[in-house]
C-alpha positions as CSV (number, residue, x, y, z in Angstrom):
1,M,14.2,0.8,-14.1
2,S,17.7,0.1,-12.9
3,S,19.6,-3.2,-13.3
4,Y,20.6,-3.1,-9.6
5,K,19.8,-5.9,-7.2
6,M,17.0,-5.0,-4.6
7,E,19.5,-4.3,-1.8
8,T,21.3,-1.8,-4.0
9,K,18.1,-0.2,-5.2
10,C,17.1,0.5,-1.6
11,I,20.2,2.6,-1.2
12,Q,21.1,3.9,-4.7
13,S,17.9,4.4,-6.7
14,G,16.1,7.6,-7.2
15,Y,18.9,10.1,-6.5
16,E,22.3,10.4,-8.2
17,P,24.3,13.4,-7.1
18,G,26.4,15.2,-9.7
19,N,29.9,16.5,-9.2
20,G,30.1,18.6,-6.1
21,E,26.5,18.0,-5.2
22,P,25.2,16.7,-1.8
23,R,25.8,13.0,-1.3
24,V,22.6,12.7,0.7
25,L,19.3,13.5,-0.9
26,P,18.6,17.2,0.0
27,I,15.3,18.4,1.5
28,Y,13.9,20.9,-0.9
29,Q,11.9,22.7,1.8
30,S,10.3,25.3,-0.5
31,T,6.7,25.8,-1.6
32,T,7.8,27.5,-4.8
33,F,10.6,27.6,-7.4
34,R,12.0,30.7,-9.1
35,Y,12.1,31.3,-12.9
36,T,13.3,34.3,-14.9
37,S,11.0,33.8,-17.8
38,S,7.3,34.1,-17.7
39,E,7.0,32.1,-20.8
40,Q,8.8,29.1,-19.2
41,M,6.5,29.3,-16.2
42,G,3.5,29.2,-18.6
43,R,4.9,26.1,-20.3
44,L,5.2,24.4,-16.9
45,F,1.5,25.2,-16.1
46,D,0.5,23.8,-19.6
47,L,2.4,20.5,-19.0
48,E,4.5,21.4,-22.1
49,E,7.7,21.3,-20.1
50,S,9.0,19.3,-17.1
51,G,10.1,21.1,-14.0
52,Y,9.1,22.4,-10.6
53,F,7.1,25.4,-9.8
54,Y,4.9,24.6,-6.8
55,T,5.4,21.8,-4.3
56,R,1.8,20.7,-4.2
57,L,2.3,19.4,-7.7
58,Q,5.9,18.2,-7.6
59,N,9.0,18.6,-5.5
60,P,12.6,17.3,-6.2
61,T,12.9,15.5,-2.8
62,N,9.5,13.8,-3.3
63,D,10.2,12.8,-6.9
64,A,13.6,11.2,-6.0
65,V,11.9,9.0,-3.3
66,A,9.0,8.2,-5.7
67,A,11.5,7.1,-8.3
68,K,13.2,4.8,-5.8
69,I,9.9,3.2,-4.8
70,C,9.1,2.9,-8.5
71,D,12.4,1.1,-9.2
72,L,11.8,-1.2,-6.2
73,E,8.4,-2.2,-7.6
74,G,9.5,-2.5,-11.2
75,G,7.1,0.3,-12.4
76,A,7.2,3.0,-15.0
77,A,6.1,6.0,-13.0
78,A,5.3,6.8,-9.4
79,M,4.1,9.6,-7.0
80,L,4.1,10.2,-3.3
81,T,1.0,11.1,-1.3
82,S,0.4,12.4,2.2
83,S,-0.8,9.0,3.4
84,G,-1.7,5.4,2.4
85,Q,-5.3,6.4,2.5
86,A,-4.7,9.2,0.0
87,A,-2.8,6.8,-2.2
88,N,-5.7,4.3,-2.3
89,F,-8.2,7.2,-2.8
90,Y,-6.2,8.7,-5.7
91,A,-5.5,5.3,-7.3
92,I,-9.2,4.7,-7.7
93,M,-10.5,8.2,-8.3
94,N,-8.0,8.8,-11.1
95,I,-10.0,6.5,-13.3
96,V,-13.6,6.6,-12.1
97,Q,-16.4,9.1,-12.0
98,A,-19.9,9.2,-10.6
99,G,-21.9,6.2,-11.8
100,D,-19.0,3.9,-12.0
101,H,-18.3,0.7,-10.1
102,I,-15.3,-1.2,-8.7
103,V,-14.7,-4.7,-7.4
104,C,-12.7,-5.2,-4.2
105,A,-11.4,-8.2,-2.2
106,S,-13.4,-7.9,1.1
107,A,-10.3,-8.6,3.3
108,L,-9.0,-5.1,3.7
109,Y,-7.7,-2.6,6.2
110,G,-10.7,-1.1,8.0
111,G,-10.0,2.4,6.8
112,T,-9.7,1.3,3.2
113,Y,-13.0,-0.7,3.5
114,N,-14.8,2.4,4.8
115,L,-13.2,4.5,2.0
116,Y,-14.6,2.2,-0.7
117,A,-17.8,1.1,1.0
118,H,-19.0,4.4,2.2
119,T,-17.0,7.5,1.3
120,I,-16.7,7.0,-2.5
121,K,-20.2,5.7,-2.5
122,R,-21.4,9.2,-1.5
123,M,-19.5,10.4,-4.6
124,G,-21.5,8.1,-6.8
125,V,-19.0,5.2,-7.1
126,E,-20.3,1.8,-6.0
127,A,-18.1,-1.1,-4.7
128,T,-18.8,-4.8,-4.7
129,F,-16.8,-6.8,-2.2
130,V,-15.9,-10.4,-2.9
131,D,-14.4,-13.0,-0.7
132,P,-10.7,-13.2,-1.7
133,D,-10.9,-17.0,-1.7
134,C,-13.8,-16.9,-4.1
135,T,-13.8,-19.0,-7.3
136,K,-13.0,-17.6,-10.7
137,E,-16.7,-17.8,-11.5
138,E,-17.8,-16.0,-8.4
139,L,-15.2,-13.3,-9.1
140,D,-16.4,-12.9,-12.7
141,A,-20.0,-12.5,-11.4
142,A,-19.1,-9.4,-9.4
143,F,-18.3,-7.4,-12.6
144,Q,-20.8,-5.0,-14.1
145,E,-20.8,-3.0,-17.4
146,N,-19.6,0.1,-15.5
147,T,-16.8,-1.7,-13.5
148,K,-13.6,0.3,-13.9
149,A,-11.1,-1.3,-11.5
150,V,-10.3,-4.3,-9.2
151,F,-8.6,-3.7,-5.9
152,G,-7.0,-6.0,-3.2
153,E,-4.2,-6.2,-0.7
154,T,-1.3,-8.6,-1.2
155,I,-1.5,-9.5,2.5
156,A,-4.7,-8.2,4.1
157,N,-4.5,-6.0,7.2
158,P,-5.2,-7.5,9.7
159,A,-6.8,-10.7,8.4
160,L,-3.5,-11.8,6.8
161,V,-5.3,-13.3,3.8
162,V,-2.7,-13.8,1.0
163,L,-4.3,-12.7,-2.2
164,D,-4.2,-14.9,-5.3
165,I,-2.7,-12.0,-7.4
166,E,-2.9,-13.9,-10.7
167,K,-6.5,-14.8,-10.2
168,F,-7.6,-11.2,-9.6
169,A,-5.3,-9.8,-12.3
170,D,-6.6,-12.3,-14.9
171,A,-10.2,-11.4,-14.0
172,A,-9.6,-7.7,-14.2
173,H,-7.9,-8.0,-17.6
174,A,-10.6,-10.3,-19.0
175,H,-13.1,-7.5,-18.2
176,G,-10.8,-4.7,-19.6
177,V,-10.0,-3.0,-16.4
178,P,-6.8,-2.5,-14.3
179,F,-5.9,-4.4,-11.2
180,I,-4.8,-2.2,-8.3
181,V,-3.1,-3.9,-5.3
182,D,-1.9,-2.5,-2.0
183,N,1.5,-4.0,-1.2
184,T,2.1,-2.3,2.1
185,F,2.6,-5.5,4.3
186,A,4.7,-7.5,1.9
187,T,6.7,-4.6,0.5
188,P,8.7,-5.1,-2.7
189,I,11.3,-6.9,-0.8
190,N,9.0,-9.9,-0.4
191,C,6.5,-9.5,-3.3
192,R,6.5,-7.5,-6.6
193,P,2.8,-7.7,-7.7
194,I,3.6,-6.2,-11.1
195,E,5.5,-9.3,-12.0
196,W,2.3,-11.3,-11.3
197,G,0.0,-9.1,-13.4
198,A,-0.9,-6.2,-11.2
199,D,-1.2,-2.9,-13.1
200,I,-1.0,-0.3,-10.2
201,V,0.6,-0.8,-6.8
202,T,-0.1,1.4,-3.7
203,H,1.6,1.6,-0.4
204,S,1.1,3.1,3.0
205,T,4.8,4.2,3.3
206,T,4.0,4.9,7.0
207,K,4.5,1.2,7.7
208,Y,7.6,-0.9,6.8
209,M,9.0,1.5,4.2
210,D,9.4,4.3,6.8
211,G,10.0,1.6,9.4
212,H,10.3,3.8,12.4
213,A,6.8,5.3,13.0
214,A,8.3,8.7,12.1
215,C,6.1,10.0,9.3
216,V,2.8,9.3,7.6
217,G,2.9,8.9,3.8
218,G,1.7,6.9,0.8
219,A,2.8,6.0,-2.7
220,I,1.3,5.0,-6.0
221,V,3.3,3.1,-8.7
222,D,2.0,2.5,-12.2
223,S,3.4,-0.4,-14.1
224,G,2.8,1.3,-17.4
225,N,1.5,-2.0,-18.7
226,F,-2.3,-1.4,-18.9
227,D,-3.4,-0.3,-22.3
228,W,-5.8,2.6,-21.6
229,D,-6.4,3.3,-25.3
230,A,-7.5,-0.3,-25.9
231,H,-10.4,0.4,-23.5
232,A,-10.7,4.1,-24.3
233,E,-14.5,4.2,-23.8
234,K,-14.0,3.1,-20.1
235,F,-11.4,5.7,-19.3
236,P,-12.3,9.0,-20.9
237,G,-10.2,10.9,-18.3
238,L,-7.1,9.5,-19.8
239,T,-8.1,9.0,-23.4
240,T,-10.0,12.2,-24.3
241,P,-9.0,15.8,-24.2
242,D,-8.6,17.5,-20.8
243,E,-10.0,21.0,-21.2
244,T,-8.3,22.2,-18.0
245,Y,-5.0,21.7,-19.9
246,H,-6.0,23.0,-23.3
247,G,-7.1,19.7,-24.6
248,I,-4.2,17.4,-23.7
249,V,-4.9,13.7,-24.1
250,Y,-2.8,12.0,-21.4
251,T,-2.3,8.7,-23.1
252,K,-1.2,10.4,-26.4
253,K,1.2,12.9,-24.8
254,F,2.7,11.0,-21.9
255,G,2.5,7.3,-22.9
256,K,3.4,5.1,-20.0
257,G,3.5,8.1,-17.7
258,A,-0.2,9.0,-18.5
259,Y,-1.8,7.6,-15.3
260,I,0.7,9.2,-12.9
261,T,0.8,12.5,-14.8
262,K,-3.0,12.7,-14.7
263,A,-3.1,11.9,-11.0
264,T,-0.6,14.7,-10.3
265,A,-1.9,17.3,-12.7
266,Q,-5.6,16.8,-11.7
267,L,-6.0,15.1,-8.4
268,M,-3.0,16.6,-6.6
269,R,-3.7,20.0,-8.2
270,D,-7.3,20.0,-6.9
271,L,-7.1,17.9,-3.7
272,G,-3.6,18.6,-2.5
273,S,-2.7,15.4,-0.6
274,I,1.1,16.0,-1.1
275,Q,3.7,14.4,1.1
276,A,5.9,17.0,2.9
277,P,9.5,17.1,1.6
278,Q,10.7,16.5,5.2
279,N,8.6,13.4,5.4
280,A,9.9,12.2,2.0
281,F,13.5,12.7,3.3
282,L,12.8,10.6,6.4
283,L,11.0,8.0,4.3
284,N,14.1,7.7,2.1
285,I,16.2,7.0,5.2
286,G,13.9,4.2,6.0
287,L,14.0,2.8,2.5
288,E,17.8,2.5,2.7
289,T,17.5,-0.3,5.3
290,L,14.2,-1.9,4.1
291,H,16.1,-4.9,2.7
292,L,17.8,-5.4,6.1
293,R,14.7,-4.9,8.3
294,V,12.1,-6.9,6.5
295,P,13.8,-10.3,6.7
296,R,14.4,-9.7,10.5
297,H,10.7,-8.8,10.9
298,C,9.7,-12.0,9.1
299,E,12.2,-14.2,11.1
300,N,11.0,-12.9,14.4
301,A,7.3,-13.1,13.5
302,L,7.6,-16.8,12.5
303,A,9.4,-17.6,15.8
304,V,6.7,-15.8,17.8
305,A,4.0,-17.6,15.8
306,K,5.6,-21.0,16.6
307,Y,5.7,-20.1,20.3
308,L,2.1,-19.0,20.4
309,Q,1.0,-22.1,18.5
310,S,2.4,-24.3,21.3
311,H,0.9,-22.3,24.2
312,E,-2.0,-23.9,26.0
313,K,-3.9,-20.6,26.4
314,V,-3.8,-19.8,22.7
315,A,-6.8,-20.8,20.6
316,W,-5.4,-20.1,17.1
317,V,-2.6,-18.4,15.3
318,S,-2.4,-17.0,11.8
319,C,0.9,-16.5,10.1
320,P,1.1,-17.2,6.3
321,S,4.7,-18.3,6.6
322,L,3.8,-20.9,9.2
323,P,3.5,-24.4,7.7
324,G,-0.1,-25.6,7.9
325,D,-1.5,-22.0,7.7
326,K,-4.5,-21.7,5.4
327,Y,-2.5,-19.4,3.1
328,Y,0.9,-21.1,3.4
329,D,0.8,-22.4,-0.2
330,L,-0.1,-19.0,-1.7
331,A,2.5,-17.4,0.4
332,Q,5.1,-19.8,-0.9
333,K,4.1,-19.0,-4.5
334,Y,4.1,-15.2,-4.2
335,M,6.5,-14.5,-1.4
336,P,8.7,-17.5,-0.7
337,N,11.3,-15.5,1.2
338,G,8.8,-14.3,3.8
339,T,5.4,-12.5,4.1
340,C,5.6,-9.8,6.8
341,G,6.2,-9.2,10.5
342,V,2.5,-9.2,11.4
343,I,0.8,-12.2,12.9
344,T,-2.6,-12.6,14.5
345,F,-3.9,-14.9,17.2
346,G,-6.8,-15.4,19.6
347,L,-6.9,-16.7,23.2
348,K,-9.2,-19.4,24.5
349,G,-10.7,-16.9,26.9
350,G,-12.0,-14.8,24.0
351,R,-12.2,-11.0,23.8
352,E,-11.9,-10.4,27.5
353,A,-8.7,-12.6,27.8
354,A,-7.3,-10.8,24.8
355,V,-7.7,-7.4,26.4
356,E,-6.3,-8.6,29.7
357,M,-3.3,-10.1,28.1
358,M,-2.6,-6.9,26.1
359,D,-2.8,-4.8,29.2
360,K,-0.1,-6.9,30.9
361,L,2.5,-6.4,28.2
362,K,5.5,-4.4,29.3
363,M,7.8,-3.9,26.3
364,V,5.3,-4.6,23.6
365,A,3.1,-1.5,23.3
366,I,-0.6,-1.0,22.5
367,V,-0.6,1.5,19.7
368,T,-2.7,2.4,16.6
369,H,0.1,1.5,14.3
370,V,1.8,-1.5,12.7
371,A,5.0,-2.5,10.9
372,D,7.7,-0.5,12.5
373,A,10.9,-1.5,14.3
374,R,9.2,-1.7,17.7
375,S,6.8,-4.6,18.6
376,C,3.2,-3.6,19.1
377,V,-0.3,-5.0,19.4
378,L,-3.8,-3.9,18.7
379,H,-7.3,-5.3,19.0
380,P,-8.8,-4.4,15.6
381,A,-12.4,-5.0,16.5
382,S,-12.1,-2.3,19.3
383,H,-9.7,0.0,17.4
384,T,-8.9,0.2,13.7
385,H,-12.1,-1.6,12.6
386,R,-14.3,-0.2,15.3
387,Q,-16.7,1.5,12.9
388,M,-17.6,-1.8,11.1
389,N,-20.6,-3.8,12.1
390,E,-20.4,-7.5,12.9
391,Q,-21.1,-8.7,9.3
392,E,-18.5,-6.3,7.9
393,L,-16.0,-7.5,10.5
394,M,-16.5,-11.1,9.5
395,E,-16.3,-10.3,5.8
396,A,-13.0,-8.5,6.5
397,G,-11.7,-11.5,8.4
398,V,-11.7,-9.8,11.8
399,Q,-12.8,-12.1,14.5
400,P,-13.9,-10.5,17.9
401,D,-10.9,-12.1,19.7
402,L,-8.3,-11.3,17.0
403,I,-5.1,-9.7,18.4
404,R,-2.9,-8.1,15.7
405,F,0.7,-8.5,16.7
406,S,3.3,-6.5,14.8
407,V,6.5,-8.2,15.6
408,G,9.5,-5.8,15.7
409,I,13.2,-6.3,15.2
410,E,14.2,-6.5,18.8
411,N,15.8,-9.6,20.1
412,V,13.2,-12.3,19.6
413,D,13.9,-13.8,23.1
414,D,12.9,-10.5,24.7
415,I,9.7,-10.3,22.6
416,I,8.7,-13.9,23.5
417,A,9.5,-13.3,27.2
418,D,7.2,-10.3,27.3
419,V,4.4,-12.3,25.7
420,E,5.0,-15.2,28.1
421,Q,4.7,-13.1,31.2
422,A,1.5,-11.5,29.9
423,L,-0.1,-14.9,29.3
424,L,0.5,-16.1,32.9
């Protein structure tokens, strides 16, 4: 981890060119890497030597960008994945097996909810969902003997619930399991969950990190702080010999790099959700301006929220940075410099009025995306959370009239003017 300030890390971390080497991170657009010694290639396959031999496992472009994200989050090791969904899947599956159980905050992105509630259930892993605002006692009651992880989002998409990171981290550690948190919306510019007790941080880099809706991607950052050996019986995949690599024990051989090495050597080897080097290159360009864009997103979002709050046709507004918001105090604790550029609101006319208003927008687009430079809206109950039933929608904090508004970095007067004419 570098000693640079965050602004400098966004630009300088991850890649340091040598004398006469490219100033800009190169795209290593190659599936394979050449060696003159068969013996050396064998050592790479046995994890006895560090290096590159096949891009599905590692690629220099990807590793440089992963190292930058790792530095931004204050972690010990990181990896890129093909999407945020892949990151959240790998983060859990790296430490569970059939018959295991996880605890999740219920306010989640719809795709993540489906992943944990249904897809991994078919693989034999059960999830218990808890209200993120639950008491410590209610949270403790969700744990079982076979619980292996706790998962939540720093700012839930789209419910905008601000998670009490310390409460969830303390509960996880009291039960001897790691706390995994998706930090996509806040980004490390506004919140660094590891500093509040999180063990593993995931991202959909598709969102603010890329910032331009140019490429899909994900990332996993391991803090290196969770002591897997202290709970060895819970995590045999990390603490007992891996016969597919001649009996390597990851915690013994790789120390703080054990979790990410296993995720790469096993899951990426077998499932292959690698981020393309071209996408990693574009992601890196986005990261270089992350520290400039995120404050503008937050500033614009707060201004739009205040405008909507005063509009006669608006029934309610949710923005954690807005004084009086239910999560304002938690937001001030964990992310005092701003939360994110996403706000939600509902109209007095309900779902029909929401759809009508969205269809009248001119500059602000209706797209299945969020958190890039351009302002956009979505009706989650009809789109991203469409597969969820009414009860699941309510548990996830998605009301039928909820409009998710991802406020971009255009001039805020133009954004508000477009909303104003759509509300006429």
